[in-house]
N, C-alpha and C positions, 0 to 999 in steps of 0.2 A: 897641855892637851885637855880638852873638855871631856868629862866622863860620858860614857854611853848611856842612853836612856834605859831605864829599867821599869819599875812599877809606875803605872800612870799616876799623874797628879790627882788628888782628891777632887771630885766634882767635875771630872772631865779633863781632857788634855787640851789646853789652850796654847801649847807651844807652837803648832803650825801657824796659827793666826798671828802670834807675837813675832815669830820669825819672818812672816810675810811683811809685817810692819817694819822690822829692822832692815830687811832687804830694800823696801821702798825708800826708806830714809837714806840708805847707803847709796842710792842712785843720785841723790842730790848733795848730800854731805860726803864727799869722796875721800876714800882712803882712811876712814875713821871707824871701822867696823867695831872695834873693841869699845871705843868711847860711846858709840850709839847703843851698843848692848847694855853698857853700864847705865846710861841715861834712862833707857826703858826699864831696867831693873829697879832704878830709883823710883820711877813713876808707879810701877806695879806694887812696890813696897810701901806706897803712900808716904814717901818722904819728899823733901825739897832738895834741890840741886844747886850747888855753887860751881860755876865754871870760872876758873882763874887763868887768864892768858892775855897775850898782847892783842890790841885791836886788829881786826881784819882777818882772823883765822877761822871764822865761821861760827862763833858763839851764838849770835843772834839768829842765823839761819837754822842752826840745830834746834833752838827753842821754837821757832815758828813752824818748822816742819814736824816736830813732835806733836804740837797742838793739832795740826791739820790731819796728820795720819790717824789720830785718835778721835777726830771729830769734835774737838773741844773748842769752846770760845776762847779767843786769845786777845790779850791786851799787853801792850808794851808801855813801861814807865821809864822814861829817861831821867835818871837821877842826876841832880845838879846841887851845887853847894847852897843855893837859896831855896831849896825845896822845903815845904812845910808838911807836917803829918796830914793835914787836911787835903793836900794835893794827892795823897795816896788813898786815904780812907774815905773821904767824902766830907760833907758838911751839912748841917741843918740850917735851912734858910726860912725866915718868916714869910708865910704866904698870907698876904693881906686879904685875898678873897676868902680863903678858908678860915682865917683868924687863928692859925696855929703854925708851928714850925713843921717844915717838911724836909725829910732827909733826902739829899741828893747823893747817891752812891758814887764813890771814887773808882778809879780804874782797878783797884784791888778786887773788886767784885766781878771776877772772871774766873774761868776754870783753869786756864794757864796764864800766869802772870810773869812776864819777863821784866825783871828789875835790872835794867841795863846800867852798868857801871855803878853798882850799889855803893861802892866805897868813895864815890865823889860827893855823896850827900853827907850831911852832918849826922852825928850819932843820934840826935833826936828823931830825925826822919827815918833813919835805919831802924830804930827801935819800934816805930809805929808799924813798919812792915813785919818785923820779926815777931811782934806780939800777935798780929793777925795770923801769921803762920802757925804759931804755937796753939792759939785758942780756937782757930777756925771760925772766928767771929770778930765783929768790931763793935765797940761800945762808944756811942756818940751821944753826948748830953744825957747820959744815964740810960739810954735805950740801946738794947743789944740787937745787932743785925747779923744773921747767920751768913756765912760765905757760901758760895755755890759748891756743889760736890760733883765730881772730884775737884779738889783744889790743889794745884801744883805750882809752886814758885820756882822759877829758874833765875837765879841771880848771877850776873856776870861781874867780874871784878878785874880791874887792871892790876898789874904788879904794884906792890905797895910803894916801891921807890919812885913811881911816877909823880909828877907835880900835881898838887891839888887833890890828894886822896886822904881819906880818913879810914884807916884800917879797921876792920870789924874786930871787936874784942873777942877773947877766947870763949866767953859765955854765949856770945851770939853765933860764933862759928859753929858751936856745938848743935845749934838748931838745924843745921843742914845735915841731912842724912849722908850725903856724899859730896865730895869735891873732886872735880875732874879738870884736867888740862887738855886742850885740843892739840896744841903743837902744830908745827908746819906739816903740810901734806908731803907724802913722798913724791919723788920725781914724776912717776907715771900719773899719779892722781892730779898733781899740779898741772901737768901738760893737758890732761883731759879737761881740767877746769878752765884753762886758758883758751882752748880751742873749741870747747863744747858750747851748749846752749846756755843762755842766761839763767842763773839759779832761780831768780824770781819768777821767770816764766815757767820753769819746771815745777816750782812750788805751787803755782796757781792751778796746774793740771793734776796735782797729786790728789788722788781720791782718799776719802776717809776709809781706812781698812777696818777699824774697830769703832763701834758706836760707844757713846759715853756710858750707856747702861751695861754693855758688855765689859767695859773696862772696870766698872764698879764690881761686877761679878768676879772678874779675875782677881782684883785686889782682895776681895773677901776670902779667896782661897789660900792666900799666902800663909796665914797663921795655921792652916790645917796641914801644911807640909810637915812631915814628921821630922823631929830632931831627936836622935838617939841619945842615950846617956853618954856614950863614948864621944859623940860630937860635942855635947855640952862640956865634957871634960877637956876636950881640945880647946874650946873657946875660953874656958877658965884658965887654962895654961897660958894662953896668949895674954889675957888680962893680967895675970900674976906677973908674967915676965915684964910687961910694960911698967908695972908699979915698982918693981925691984931694980929697974935700970937706972943708972946715974946719968944717962944721956939727956933725959927730959925732966922738966919741973914736976910734972904730975903724971901718974899712970892713967890708964883708960878707966873711965867711970863705969858704973853699972849700966847707965844709959847707952854708953858706947858699946857695951856688950850686947844689949838688946838690939841696937842698930845693926851690929855685925850679924847677929842671928837672923834678923828679919830680911836683910839683904841676901844672906845665904839661902834662905827659904825661897825668896823671889827668884834667885838665880836657878835653883832647882826646878821651879815652876816653868821657867823659860825653856828648860831642857826636857820638860814633860815628865818629870819624876815626882813621886809623892813623898820623897825623903831627901833631906839635905846631906851632902857629903863634905868631907874636909876640902875637897877641890873647890866647892862652892865658896867656902870661907876664904880660901886663898885667892879666888878670882876677884872678890870684892874688897879684900883687906886693905890695900893701899888707898883706895878712894874713900873708904869709910873711916879709917883711923888717922890718915895723914894730917888732916887739918885739926885734929883733936890733940895733937902732941906739940908742945912748945919746948925748944931747947933749954936745958938747965943753964944756970949762970956759969959762965966760963966755958961753955961748950960752943962749938962752931954752929953756924947757921944750918949746916947739913946734918946736925945731930938727929933731928926728927926722921929724916930719910934713912939714916943708918939704923935707927930703932925699928922702923917699918920693915927693913930688910931682915933684921934679927927676928921680928915677930913672924915673918913669912917662913923662917927656918925652924920655928918651934916644932919639935918632933910630934908627929901624929900618934896618939895612943894606939 
């Protein structure tokens, strides 16, 4: 159960506006209220999102509707095994009239970039995207080009056992603030999906609820959400437990701890509070840490999930 609102968030309460966005998205992406909330939390926290699931469960629709609801420019990149970094970043071409090279931006120069089936591309192409995500800029022929702001990458990934996939290495998975799974809709949502209007038509009619400038203002408030000393103690207890567990190869890094804190602050902001609670940490925990844990040698493939469950049960100070 989500905590009740208390002290308003610093700089004004943006929660009604964000909850209106979540409700609008929920009328198109049916039966996925918690996934939608987490995706909005990731965007507000200035992170990037990885969605891992089977084809056809609404990953692309969620990405597109997020961009439209926030009034952001959207670009989709379909990753394939023959993709080159230039297909993502752009290329400098010699202009005979001007007598100089002219940069032609690639599709990564958009505010929301959907990297569809990112694990079908080679590691070289994957690295080009992930470097842009980390640096918020692209360097071509020694010249640096800033990416637009806000800049939000949603990468979709098919399960690793499917044919023709190149799994993202652990160091690159860590660049994603969150990983989500859509899953199948429940029976009622699926029935509404089957009998209702076409999702693409609904998407075209969806108004932009938040302007890009408003989103930037909301994002800037995340770090002003108060995190008490007791909450930091709780976060450190989670990190320590992960590092001492024999279930996984490595414990959570300091960067994972920062990601967990930032997402908890964003979650509090969505609830209209100026302070983060342990409940905020618990709400975002599985999606923030799950992809950062790799089973230790000799452990089952479910070891990471077992450790996430243990972390969720760490006592609150």
